[in-house]
C-alpha positions in Angstrom: 21.0 11.8 -1.3 19.4 12.8 2.0 17.8 16.0 0.8 14.0 15.9 0.1 14.6 17.8 -3.1 16.7 14.9 -4.4 13.5 12.9 -4.8 11.5 15.4 -6.9 10.6 15.1 -10.5 8.1 16.7 -12.9 5.2 14.6 -14.1 2.6 15.7 -16.6 -0.9 15.5 -15.0 -2.2 13.5 -18.0 0.1 10.6 -17.0 -1.6 10.1 -13.6 -3.7 7.0 -14.3 -7.4 7.5 -13.3 -8.6 4.0 -14.2 -6.9 0.6 -14.5 -6.4 -1.3 -17.7 -9.5 -3.5 -18.5 -7.1 -6.5 -18.4 -4.8 -5.7 -15.5 -1.9 -7.8 -16.9 -1.8 -5.6 -20.0 -0.3 -2.7 -18.1 3.2 -1.8 -19.1 6.3 -3.1 -17.3 9.6 -1.2 -17.1 12.3 -3.8 -16.5 15.4 -2.6 -14.8 18.5 -4.8 -14.9 20.6 -3.4 -12.0 23.8 -5.4 -12.9 24.0 -4.2 -16.5 22.2 -0.8 -16.0 19.7 -1.6 -18.7 16.1 -0.6 -19.2 13.7 -2.6 -21.3 10.0 -2.2 -22.0 7.4 -5.0 -21.7 3.8 -5.7 -20.7 3.1 -7.0 -17.3 2.1 -10.4 -18.6 5.7 -10.8 -19.8 6.6 -11.4 -16.2 6.1 -15.1 -17.0 9.1 -14.8 -19.3 11.3 -12.7 -17.0 11.0 -14.9 -14.0 12.5 -18.4 -13.6 11.4 -21.6 -11.9 12.1 -21.4 -8.2 11.6 -17.7 -7.9 9.4 -16.8 -4.9 7.0 -13.9 -5.3 6.0 -12.5 -1.9 2.6 -10.8 -2.1 0.7 -8.7 0.3 -2.8 -10.1 0.7 -4.3 -7.2 2.7 -7.8 -6.1 1.6 -8.9 -2.5 1.4 -11.8 -1.7 3.7 -14.6 0.8 3.0 -13.0 3.2 5.5 -14.5 6.5 4.2 -17.8 7.5 5.9 -19.9 10.6 5.1 -22.4 12.1 7.4 -23.2 15.1 9.7 -22.2 16.5 13.0 -24.8 16.8 15.7 -24.9 20.5 14.8 -25.9 19.6 11.2 -22.6 20.4 9.5 -21.3 18.0 6.9 -18.4 15.7 8.0 -16.2 13.0 6.3 -14.4 10.4 8.5 -11.6 8.2 7.3 -10.7 5.2 9.5 -6.9 5.0 9.5 -6.3 2.2 12.0 -8.8 -0.6 11.4 -6.7 -3.2 13.2 -6.7 -1.2 16.4 -10.5 -0.8 16.1 -11.0 -4.5 15.9 -8.8 -5.1 18.9 -10.7 -2.4 20.8 -14.0 -4.1 19.8 -12.8 -7.4 21.2 -11.6 -5.8 24.4 -14.2 -3.2 25.2 -17.2 -3.8 22.9 -16.6 -0.6 21.1 -14.9 -0.1 17.8 -12.5 2.8 18.6 -9.5 3.9 16.6 -7.6 6.8 15.0 -9.4 8.7 12.2 -9.0 11.7 10.0 -12.0 14.0 10.0 -12.8 16.6 7.3 -15.3 19.3 8.2 -15.8 23.0 7.8 -14.8 23.3 11.5 -12.9 20.5 13.2 -14.9 18.7 15.8 -13.8 18.8 19.5 -13.7 15.9 22.0 -17.3 14.9 22.9 -18.7 15.8 19.5 -21.4 13.3 18.2 -21.3 12.3 14.5 -24.0 10.6 12.5 -22.5 8.6 9.6 -24.0 6.5 6.8 -27.0 4.4 7.6 -27.6 4.6 11.3 -23.9 4.8 12.4 -23.3 6.9 15.5 -19.9 7.9 16.7 -18.2 10.1 19.3 -15.0 12.0 19.1 -13.0 10.9 22.2 -9.8 12.8 21.7 -8.2 15.2 19.2 -4.4 15.3 18.8 -3.0 17.5 16.1 -4.8 16.3 12.9 -5.8 12.8 14.2 -9.0 12.1 16.1 -9.7 9.1 18.3 -13.3 8.1 17.5 -15.6 5.6 19.2 -18.2 4.0 17.0 -21.4 2.7 18.7 -23.2 -0.5 17.8 -20.7 -3.1 19.0 -20.1 -6.0 16.5 -22.9 -4.6 14.3 -20.7 -1.6 13.4 -18.4 -3.7 11.1 -21.5 -4.9 9.1 -22.8 -1.3 8.9 -19.4 -0.1 7.8 -19.4 -2.5 4.8 -22.8 -1.2 3.8 -22.3 2.6 4.3 -18.5 2.9 3.9 -16.7 3.8 0.7 -13.3 2.7 -0.6 -10.9 5.6 0.1 -9.2 6.3 -3.1 -6.0 8.4 -3.2 -6.6 12.1 -3.7 -4.9 12.1 -7.2 -7.7 9.8 -8.5 -10.6 12.0 -9.3 -14.2 10.9 -9.0 -17.2 13.3 -9.4 -19.8 11.4 -7.4 -19.8 8.6 -4.8 -21.6 6.4 -7.3 -18.5 6.4 -9.5 -16.8 4.3 -6.8 -18.8 1.2 -7.7 -16.2 -0.1 -10.1 -13.4 0.9 -7.8 -14.8 -1.5 -5.2 -13.5 -4.3 -7.4 -10.6 -2.7 -9.3 -8.9 -1.2 -6.2 -8.4 -4.7 -4.7 -5.8 -7.3 -5.7 -7.2 -10.6 -6.9 -5.7 -12.3 -3.9 -6.9 -9.7 -1.3 -8.1 -11.6 1.8 -7.1 -10.0 5.1 -9.3 -6.9 5.8 -7.7 -3.9 7.2 -5.9 -1.6 4.7 -7.0 2.0 3.8 -5.0 1.8 0.5 -4.2 -1.0 -1.9 -0.8 -2.5 -2.2 -0.9 -1.3 -5.8 2.0 -3.3 -7.3 -0.3 -6.4 -6.9 -3.1 -4.8 -8.9 -1.5 -6.0 -12.1 -1.9 -9.7 -11.3 -4.8 -11.7 -12.8 -5.8 -15.2 -11.8 -4.8 -16.6 -15.3 -1.3 -14.9 -15.0 -0.8 -16.4 -11.5 -1.7 -19.8 -12.8 0.8 -19.4 -15.7 3.5 -18.4 -13.3 2.8 -21.3 -10.9 2.7 -23.8 -13.9 6.2 -22.5 -14.8 7.5 -23.2 -11.3 7.3 -19.7 -9.8 6.1 -19.9 -6.2 4.0 -17.5 -4.1 4.0 -16.6 -0.4 1.3 -14.5 1.1 2.0 -12.1 3.9 -0.1 -9.2 5.3 0.7 -5.6 5.9 -2.3 -3.3 6.3 -1.4 -0.2 4.3 -2.2 2.8 6.4 -2.6 6.5 6.0 1.2 6.9 6.4 1.4 6.0 2.7 -0.1 9.5 1.9 1.6 11.5 4.6 4.1 13.9 2.9 7.6 14.3 4.1 7.9 17.7 5.6 11.5 17.8 6.6 14.4 18.9 4.3 16.7 16.1 5.6 14.8 12.8 5.0 16.6 11.1 7.8 14.5 13.2 10.2 11.2 11.9 8.9 9.2 9.6 11.2 7.3 7.0 9.2 3.9 5.7 10.5 3.7 2.2 11.8 1.5 -0.4 10.1 0.2 -3.8 11.3 1.8 -6.9 9.7 1.3 -10.6 10.0 3.5 -13.4 8.6 2.4 -17.0 9.0 4.8 -19.9 9.8 4.0 -21.3 6.3 5.0 -18.1 4.6 8.1 -17.7 6.7 9.2 -21.2 5.8 8.7 -20.6 2.1 10.8 -17.4 2.3 13.6 -19.0 4.4 13.8 -22.1 2.2 14.2 -19.9 -0.8 17.0 -17.9 0.8 18.8 -21.0 2.0 18.6 -22.6 -1.5 19.9 -19.5 -3.2 16.6 -18.8 -5.0 15.3 -15.3 -5.5 12.9 -13.7 -3.1 10.9 -11.1 -5.2 8.8 -8.7 -3.2 5.6 -7.5 -4.9 5.2 -3.9 -3.7 7.0 -1.7 -1.2 4.7 -3.0 1.6 6.1 -6.5 1.1 9.6 -5.1 0.9 9.3 -3.3 4.2 7.7 -6.2 6.0 10.4 -8.7 4.8 13.3 -6.4 5.6 11.8 -5.5 9.0 11.6 -9.2 10.0 14.9 -10.3 8.4 18.0 -11.4 10.2 21.5 -10.7 8.8 21.1 -13.8 6.5 17.8 -12.7 5.1 15.7 -15.2 7.0 12.4 -14.0 8.6 10.5 -15.0 11.7 6.8 -15.5 11.7 4.6 -13.3 13.8 2.5 -10.2 14.0 3.1 -6.7 15.2 3.8 -3.1 13.9 6.3 -2.3 11.2 7.8 1.2 11.2 10.9 0.6 9.0 11.8 3.6 6.9 14.1 2.5 4.0 16.1 5.2 2.2 19.4 5.3 0.4 22.2 3.8 2.5 20.1 0.9 3.7 21.5 -2.6 3.1 18.9 -5.1 1.9 19.0 -8.5 3.6 16.1 -10.5 2.2 14.7 -8.9 -0.9 16.6 -9.9 -4.2 14.2 -8.2 -6.6 10.9 -6.2 -6.5 7.8 -5.5 -8.5 6.6 -2.0 -7.8 4.6 0.9 -9.3 5.8 4.4 -10.1 5.6 6.6 -6.9 4.8 10.2 -6.1 7.6 12.8 -6.1 9.2 13.3 -2.7 7.5 10.2 -1.3 9.0 7.6 1.1 8.2 5.0 -1.5 10.4 6.7 -4.1 13.1 6.8 -1.4 12.7 3.1 -0.8 13.2 2.1 -4.5 16.1 4.6 -4.7 17.7 2.6 -1.9 17.4 -0.6 -4.0 18.7 1.0 -7.2 20.9 4.2 -6.8 19.0 7.4 -6.6 20.4 9.0 -9.8 19.7 6.0 -11.9 16.2 5.6 -10.5 15.3 9.3 -11.3 16.7 8.7 -14.8 14.5 5.6 -15.1 11.5 7.7 -14.1 12.4 10.3 -16.7 12.6 7.6 -19.3 9.1 6.3 -18.2 7.7 9.8 -18.5 9.2 10.2 -22.0 7.8 6.8 -23.0 4.3 7.9 -21.8 4.0 5.4 -18.9 1.0 5.7 -16.6 1.8 6.6 -13.0 0.7 5.9 -9.4 -2.0 3.5 -8.1 -3.7 2.5 -11.4 -0.6 3.1 -13.4 2.1 0.9 -14.9 4.7 -1.2 -13.1 8.5 -1.8 -12.8 10.5 -5.0 -12.2 13.8 -4.2 -10.6 16.3 -7.0 -10.4 
């Protein structure tokens, strides 16, 4: 269960969702009952019938920023910059007056330290340091840079979602955000939350299902492939999290009362487990989460989870395989493929309980 090849599966390309459902809550929902080993097929809006009063849904309210910038090097060559640590840039801006953070740069020839870049509408930047494939970039303009980023930047869609022209991203600016997205800083959406609509949330709350909002800014690490044969040797990237006292109180009260804590998305799972004590209670605060969950991990806080279908050989597939044994999870994926479920960010969902 520690070999990378244990988490591989074959997916027909046609089942990689390129657009979301017009009504998000109409996406399909594969229900996994771990106790009985049963699989059932629903629509996402059926969640209101599968959850019970007192259940606590913990959602990640991070908001995807327009982190992709197109432009030119001083030499004239085309360049694409992806901001991968927005939170660090904001801290740098507050401390130094410059928005400076780690970025990925795509160009015909990788720029060196000292290279000047011209991006979007009047954004100037300098490459400060290059370390392996990550560049430290300083953006000029002080506080005005963030406003310029919102004008010139693009939502950075995952590489498996194909768009022909930048203009095609207009719709994605809305659809690649959860309806409760609030805290800016992610470079990828917490995709399990994309299925929720405001009417569905209202129906759940009316039934007595509670919500707690936490933040984990999804970073580039989501897309970094595992390159080691033994998954235990993989180093996961850290991501900024924030959990308020109010959210922590809701989570702890649910645990103490014996009510279910249901994490919406692997980002919520990782944050809750990172902050949990042995009794499953969490402490409020902010920091960096680098918890890598794979089979053999003992869950302390999360009782059930809502999640999407994840890429082969990904750390996210390893996480859900830790929650439900690897062999049975791979079998569930094979069932979903046979039943023509849609996969990945804009795809269908699972409820594992």
